[in-house]
N, C-alpha and C positions, 0 to 999 in steps of 0.2 A: 568424747568426740566433738561435741558442740563447742566446748571451751577451747579445744585445740584449734578448731577452725577459726574461731573468733580471734584468737591470739595471732594466727597466721595472717588474718586480714589486717590487723594493726601494723604488721611488719611490711606490708606491701608498699612499695615506693609510689609516691604521688607524682602526677604530671603537672605541667604548668596550668593546664585547664582545670585540674582539681583545685589548685591554689587560687586561681581566679574565681572559681565558683564560691570558695570559702570567703574570699575577699568581698564578693557581692553580698553574701549573707551577712557579713560584718557591717557593710555599708547600710544595708537595710535595717539592721538592728540599731545602728547609730542614728539613722534617719527617724526611727520610731521612738528614740529616746531611751532605748534599753542600755546603751553604752555611752559613756562620756567620751569626749574627744580624745582624752589621754588614753582611756581604755581601748578605744578603737585603734589608735595609733600603735599601741603596744601589741594588740592582738594581730593587727595587720602585718607587722614586722614578723611576728611568730609564724603567721600563715605562710608568708613568702619564704621563711627560713625552714619550714617543715620539709622533712625528707620522706616521712612515712605517713600512712593513713592514721595511725594512732596519734601522732603529733598533731596532725590536722584536726582530728576529731576533738582533741583536748581544747583547741582554740574556741570551738563553738559548743562545747559540752553543756553549758548552762543557758544556751539560747534555744528558743523554740525551733522546732523543725520547720523548714520552709520548702514547699514544693519548688522544684527547679523552674517551673514555668512562671513563678511569681518573683523571681530574682530580677532586679532592675535591668541588667544587661540582656537577659533573655527577652524581657518585655520589649525593650528597645529594638532588638533584632527582629522580633516578630512584627512590630509596628512598621519597621522599615520594609520588611518583606511584603506585608500586606499593601503598603503604599505602592511598591513596585508592581505588584500583581494588579492592583486597581488601575494603574497607568497603562499596563499592557492591555487590559480588557477595554479600556477607553479607546486606545489607538486601534484595537481590533474592530471596535464598533464603527470608527470612522472609515476603516478600510471597507467594511461591509457597505456602509453608506455610499462610498465612492463607486463600488462595484454595481450597486443597484442604480445609481445615478447614470452611469454609463449605459447600462442595459436599457433603462427606460428611455433615455435620450436616443439610443439606437432604434428602438421600436418606433418612437415618434418620427425620427428621420425617415425610416423605411416607409411608414404609412404616408408621410408627406410626399415622398418621391412617387409612391404608387398612385396617389390621388392626383398628382400633377400640380399641387399647390401647397403652400405652407399651412399646415393645420395649426389650431390653437396648441400652444405648448403646455399640454396637460401634465407632463411629468413634474412641473413646478410644485404641484400640490403635495405628492408624496415626498419628493426630494426636499422641498422647503420645510415641511412640517418636521420631518425626521432630522434635518439639519438644525432647525430651531431647538428641538429637544436636546440634541447633542451640545449645542452652544450653551443652553441653559444649564445643562449638567456640569459644564466647565465652571460656571460661576456659582451655582448653588448645589453642586453635586451631593453625593451621599455623605452625610456626616454621621458615620456609623461609630458608635462608642461600644467598646468591648467590655 
């Protein structure tokens, strides 16, 4: 039963994504020096010409297994997604800052009107410090290495 199931897996048709993943594995192997440029080119052609899982597996049979998350294209996609998420978080922080700035300025304005004179603009301290931290983050932000 196990052999029969394995043989049927080899006959499964592959998708363009499967071919691309195999191409990424080949590129990684070539970058590591496991394949010469001519071997890489030959195997890459075979990978894109493969129609079944068995044909695709033969292209990388003598190469070490690589977890999908370590493939160059997956790492690049993940880095791009992390960069976009970081930008969204940074903009959200500025929106929070603006909301607090409006709230504190409104409190200052109401207390100034109630007292009949312009009070010292105390919101400059929390607004200014928070704003300075956000600007500093823009220039020297998190340099997180994965």
